[in-house]
C-alpha positions in Angstrom: 4.3 11.1 -56.2 6.7 12.9 -53.9 5.8 16.3 -52.7 8.3 18.8 -51.4 6.9 18.3 -47.8 7.4 14.5 -48.1 10.9 14.9 -49.3 11.7 17.4 -46.6 10.2 15.0 -44.0 12.3 12.1 -45.4 15.5 14.1 -45.2 14.9 15.6 -41.7 13.8 12.2 -40.3 17.4 11.1 -40.5 19.2 14.5 -40.5 17.8 15.1 -37.0 20.1 12.3 -35.8 22.6 14.2 -33.7 25.5 12.5 -35.5 24.2 13.9 -38.8 23.7 17.4 -37.5 27.0 17.7 -35.7 29.1 16.1 -38.4 27.6 18.4 -41.0 28.3 21.4 -38.7 31.9 20.2 -38.2 32.2 19.9 -41.9 31.6 23.6 -42.5 35.3 24.5 -43.0 35.6 21.7 -45.7 33.5 23.8 -48.0 36.4 26.2 -48.4 38.9 23.5 -49.3 38.2 23.4 -53.1 38.1 27.1 -53.3 41.4 27.4 -51.5 43.1 24.6 -53.4 41.4 25.3 -56.7 41.0 21.5 -57.2 37.5 20.8 -58.1 37.9 17.1 -57.4 37.9 18.2 -53.8 34.6 19.9 -54.5 33.1 16.7 -55.8 34.2 14.7 -52.7 33.0 17.3 -50.2 29.8 17.9 -52.2 29.0 14.2 -52.1 29.7 14.1 -48.3 27.4 17.1 -47.7 24.7 15.6 -49.9 24.7 12.1 -48.4 25.3 13.2 -44.8 21.5 13.4 -43.9 21.1 9.8 -45.1 24.2 8.2 -43.7 22.9 8.1 -40.1 19.7 6.3 -39.1 16.7 7.9 -37.5 17.4 8.9 -33.9 16.1 6.7 -31.1 14.5 9.7 -29.3 14.1 13.4 -29.8 15.7 14.6 -26.5 19.1 15.6 -27.9 19.6 19.4 -28.5 20.8 18.9 -32.0 17.8 16.7 -32.8 15.4 19.3 -31.5 17.2 22.0 -33.5 16.9 20.1 -36.7 13.2 19.3 -36.1 12.6 23.0 -35.3 14.4 23.9 -38.5 12.1 21.6 -40.4 9.0 23.4 -39.0 10.6 26.8 -39.6 11.5 26.0 -43.2 7.9 24.9 -43.9 6.5 28.2 -42.4 9.3 30.7 -43.1 8.2 33.3 -40.5 9.8 36.7 -40.7 11.5 36.5 -37.4 14.9 36.9 -35.8 16.0 33.5 -37.2 15.5 34.9 -40.7 17.9 37.7 -39.8 20.5 35.2 -38.4 20.1 33.0 -41.5 20.8 36.0 -43.8 23.7 37.1 -41.7 25.2 33.6 -41.6 24.9 33.5 -45.4 26.7 36.8 -45.7 29.5 35.7 -43.4 29.7 32.4 -45.4 30.2 34.4 -48.6 32.9 36.5 -47.0 34.7 33.2 -46.0 34.4 32.0 -49.6 35.9 35.3 -50.9 38.7 35.1 -48.3 39.5 31.6 -49.4 39.5 32.6 -53.0 42.0 35.3 -52.2 43.9 32.9 -50.0 43.6 35.1 -46.9 43.9 32.4 -44.2 43.2 34.6 -41.2 40.1 36.2 -42.8 38.8 32.8 -44.0 39.3 31.2 -40.5 37.6 34.1 -38.7 34.7 34.1 -41.1 34.3 30.4 -40.9 34.4 30.5 -37.1 31.8 33.2 -37.1 29.6 31.3 -39.5 29.8 28.2 -37.2 29.0 30.4 -34.1 26.0 31.9 -35.9 24.8 28.4 -36.8 24.8 27.6 -33.1 22.7 30.8 -32.5 20.3 29.7 -35.3 20.1 26.1 -33.9 19.2 27.6 -30.5 16.5 29.7 -32.2 15.2 26.5 -33.9 15.0 24.7 -30.6 13.0 27.6 -29.1 10.8 27.7 -32.2 9.9 24.0 -32.0 9.2 24.2 -28.3 7.0 27.3 -28.8 5.1 25.6 -31.6 4.6 22.4 -29.6 3.2 24.4 -26.7 0.9 26.4 -29.0 -0.3 23.2 -30.7 -0.9 21.6 -27.2 -3.1 24.6 -26.2 -5.0 24.9 -29.4 -8.4 23.2 -29.5 -8.5 20.1 -31.7 
């Protein structure tokens, strides 16, 4: 039987491939396309892409890449959900994302572009936090008695 932890591990085992992480990040503006065009066929195509993205790319050959370390840190962070600065950035990113959706719905191009750019920038801040979180956890695990 599959547990949530096993499913999460299976997803992140491939999503930590830098190609997966970066293509998903670069796909952020695509989420607004069906809202802007009001063509839900676009939503289906984009939804399928976002759903399969973690599985399209194989497992990375190593874990040195920054995006890989960010995704592995996120996996740990999701499992533990500490109330830290990353939680604040995550909430802020969600709020900015919602404002991008509203701007797209109202067909306000400048507002949608600015909100999407801010969302993508905040995602980079979040990824940096996830890299630090993973490195901190690895150091703490190395120091703890077995």
